[in-house]
C-alpha positions in Angstrom: 0.1 -0.2 0.1 1.2 3.7 -0.9 2.2 5.6 2.4 3.0 9.5 2.8 6.2 10.5 3.9 4.8 10.1 7.9 4.2 6.2 7.5 0.6 7.0 7.0 -1.6 5.5 3.9 -1.6 7.3 1.3 -5.4 7.2 0.4 -6.1 8.9 -2.5 -3.0 7.1 -4.2 -4.7 3.8 -3.6 -8.3 4.7 -4.4 -6.9 6.4 -7.6 -4.6 3.1 -8.5 -7.6 0.7 -7.9 -10.1 2.5 -9.9 -7.7 2.5 -12.6 -7.4 -1.5 -12.7 -11.0 -1.7 -12.5 -12.0 -2.0 -9.0 -15.5 -0.7 -9.5 -16.5 -3.6 -11.8 -14.7 -6.2 -9.5 -17.2 -5.2 -6.6 -19.3 -2.8 -7.1 -20.9 -2.6 -3.7 -18.1 -2.5 -1.4 -16.3 0.4 -3.9 -19.6 2.3 -3.4 -18.9 1.8 0.6 -15.2 2.9 0.4 -15.9 5.8 -1.9 -18.6 6.9 0.7 -15.6 6.4 3.5 -13.4 8.1 2.2 -15.6 11.1 1.1 -16.9 11.1 5.2 -13.4 11.2 6.3 -12.5 14.1 4.1 -15.2 16.1 5.5 -13.9 15.7 9.2 -10.6 16.7 11.5 -8.9 15.6 14.3 -9.7 12.5 16.3 -12.7 11.4 14.4 -10.8 11.7 11.3 -7.9 9.5 12.4 -10.8 6.5 13.3 -12.0 7.6 9.9 -8.9 7.0 8.5 -7.9 4.0 10.1 -11.0 2.5 9.5 -11.1 3.3 5.4 -7.0 2.3 5.9 -8.4 -1.3 6.9 -10.8 -1.6 4.2 -9.1 -1.0 1.7 -6.1 -3.5 2.9 -9.2 -6.1 2.9 -10.4 -4.8 -0.8 -6.7 -4.9 -2.5 -6.0 -8.6 -0.8 -9.0 -9.5 -2.4 -8.5 -7.9 -5.7 -5.1 -8.7 -6.6 -6.1 -12.1 -5.8 -8.6 -12.5 -8.2 -6.6 -10.2 -10.8 -4.0 -13.2 -10.3 -6.3 -15.7 -11.1 -7.9 -13.5 -13.8 -5.0 -13.2 -15.9 -4.6 -17.0 -15.9 -7.3 -17.3 -17.5 -7.3 -14.5 -20.1 -3.6 -15.6 -20.7 -5.2 -19.5 -21.5 -8.4 -18.0 -23.1 -6.2 -16.4 -25.4 -4.3 -18.8 -26.2 -6.9 -21.5 -27.1 -9.5 -19.2 -28.4 -7.5 -16.3 -30.9 -10.8 -15.3 -32.1 -12.1 -13.8 -28.5 -9.3 -12.5 -27.4 -10.0 -9.2 -27.6 -13.4 -9.5 -25.7 -11.6 -11.5 -22.8 -8.7 -8.5 -22.8 -11.8 -6.0 -22.5 -13.5 -7.6 -19.5 -9.8 -8.0 -17.8 -9.3 -4.6 -18.1 -12.5 -3.3 -17.0 -12.0 -5.5 -14.0 -14.7 -7.4 -14.6 -13.1 -10.3 -14.0 -16.6 -12.6 -13.4 -18.0 -11.9 -17.1 -14.5 -12.7 -18.0 -14.6 -16.2 -16.1 -18.4 -16.3 -17.9 -17.0 -16.1 -21.0 -14.0 -18.5 -21.0 -16.7 -21.1 -19.7 -18.9 -20.4 -22.6 -15.9 -20.7 -24.9 -15.3 -23.8 -23.4 -18.6 -25.5 -23.4 -19.4 -24.4 -27.1 -15.8 -26.2 -27.9 -17.4 -29.1 -26.4 -20.4 -29.5 -28.0 -18.9 -28.2 -31.1 -19.5 -31.9 -32.5 -22.8 -32.4 -30.7 -24.0 -29.7 -33.0 -22.6 -30.7 -36.5 -23.5 -34.1 -36.0 -26.7 -32.1 -35.4 -26.7 -30.4 -38.6 -25.6 -33.2 -40.5 -28.9 -35.2 -39.2 -31.2 -32.4 -40.2 -29.6 -32.2 -43.7 -29.5 -35.5 -44.4 -33.4 -35.2 -43.4 -34.2 -32.2 -45.4 -32.5 -34.2 -48.5 -34.2 -37.1 -48.0 -37.5 -35.6 -47.7 -36.6 -33.3 -50.9 -35.8 -36.9 -52.7 -39.0 -38.1 -51.8 -41.4 -35.1 -53.3 -39.5 -35.4 -56.8 -40.8 -37.2 -59.1 -38.9 -40.8 -60.0 -38.5 -41.8 -63.0 -40.5 -44.3 -64.4 -39.2 -48.0 -64.5 -38.3 -49.2 -67.9 -40.7 -52.7 -66.9 -43.4 -50.8 -66.3 -43.5 -48.4 -69.0 -43.1 -52.0 -71.7 -45.6 -53.3 -69.4 -48.3 -50.3 -70.0 -47.3 -50.1 -73.9 -48.5 -53.7 -74.3 -51.2 -53.5 -72.8 -52.5 -50.7 -74.6 -51.9 -52.3 -77.8 -53.2 -55.5 -76.2 -56.7 -53.3 -75.5 -56.2 -52.0 -79.6 -56.2 -55.4 -81.0 -59.2 -56.0 -79.0 -60.9 -53.2 -80.3 -60.4 -53.5 -84.0 -60.7 -57.4 -83.6 -64.0 -57.1 -81.8 -65.1 -54.0 -84.8 -64.1 -56.9 -87.8 -66.3 -59.2 -86.2 -69.3 -56.6 -86.7 -68.5 -55.7 -90.1 -71.5 -55.8 -92.5 -72.0 -58.9 -94.5 -71.7 -58.7 -98.5 -70.8 -55.4 -98.0 -70.1 -53.2 -101.8 -66.5 -52.5 -102.5 -67.3 -49.1 -101.6 -69.0 -49.5 -98.2 -67.9 -46.8 -96.0 -67.8 -49.3 -93.1 -66.1 -51.9 -94.6 -63.8 -49.2 -95.7 -63.0 -47.9 -92.1 -63.0 -51.4 -91.1 -60.1 -52.6 -93.7 -57.9 -49.3 -92.5 -57.9 -50.1 -89.6 -56.8 -54.0 -90.2 -54.3 -52.8 -92.4 -52.7 -50.1 -89.8 -52.7 -53.3 -87.4 -50.5 -55.0 -89.1 -48.3 -51.9 -90.7 -48.4 -49.9 -88.5 -49.4 -50.5 -85.1 -47.9 -47.6 -82.9 -49.7 -45.6 -85.2 -52.9 -47.3 -84.8 -52.5 -47.0 -80.8 -52.3 -43.5 -81.6 -55.4 -42.9 -83.8 -57.7 -44.9 -81.7 -57.0 -42.7 -78.7 -57.7 -39.7 -80.9 -61.0 -40.7 -82.0 -62.0 -41.7 -78.7 -61.4 -38.2 -77.7 -63.5 -37.3 -81.1 -66.1 -39.8 -79.9 -66.2 -38.4 -76.1 -66.3 -35.1 -77.4 -69.4 -36.1 -80.2 -71.2 -37.6 -77.0 -70.8 -35.0 -74.8 -71.9 -32.5 -77.2 -75.2 -34.8 -77.2 -75.7 -34.8 -74.0 -76.0 -31.0 -73.4 -79.8 -29.7 -73.2 -81.0 -28.0 -76.0 -81.9 -24.6 -75.6 -85.2 -23.6 -75.5 -87.0 -21.7 -77.7 -88.2 -18.6 -77.7 -91.2 -17.6 -77.8 -92.9 -14.9 -80.2 -93.6 -11.9 -78.6 -97.8 -11.6 -79.0 -99.3 -8.7 -81.0 -101.4 -6.2 -79.9 -104.8 -6.3 -80.1 -106.6 -4.4 -82.5 -108.9 -1.5 -81.3 
């Protein structure tokens, strides 16, 4: 502790030194008590002043001892944290310079916890990404299997062949060479033998036309307009 020439402690110099080192943030309640005690001592003289100065010296000595011990421990935390977590060195140094050793310890503990939990967070992010990819894959349309496509084409051809066979079975007997019904059936038979794929598309087109024609016939006829009655002659 700093002392005057007469051997008494230099309270003002000690207060200024502790304040510069961040003593206010170290223990705000106790520091406020010291400031109030120093102000009260300065307002008295004689024996009262000596009693207050002695009390202030004792309180300052106890406070400085606690502060110095905490500062040494905080310096170790700062050096270790700055080495392990260079990205947080400036923030650790800021807490140390301000005398906020509790905030320094809390930050170091948070950095250590983050480092320990980093593998777990990485695993969680990996699982979330895998789940998102799986969901996207389930939503996206899958290409049709070649076996299913071949089966559908074969089924369509069999259906067309069955329709053509039924139509030929209902051909008019003793039809002339230019009979329209016979000409259509002969054309279907030739298409079945020469171009079966074209016949499938033709039958699909014909079915569509028949459905449209049937829908037009099923529509109710519009109501007929009744002629307006002429006014009776007088």
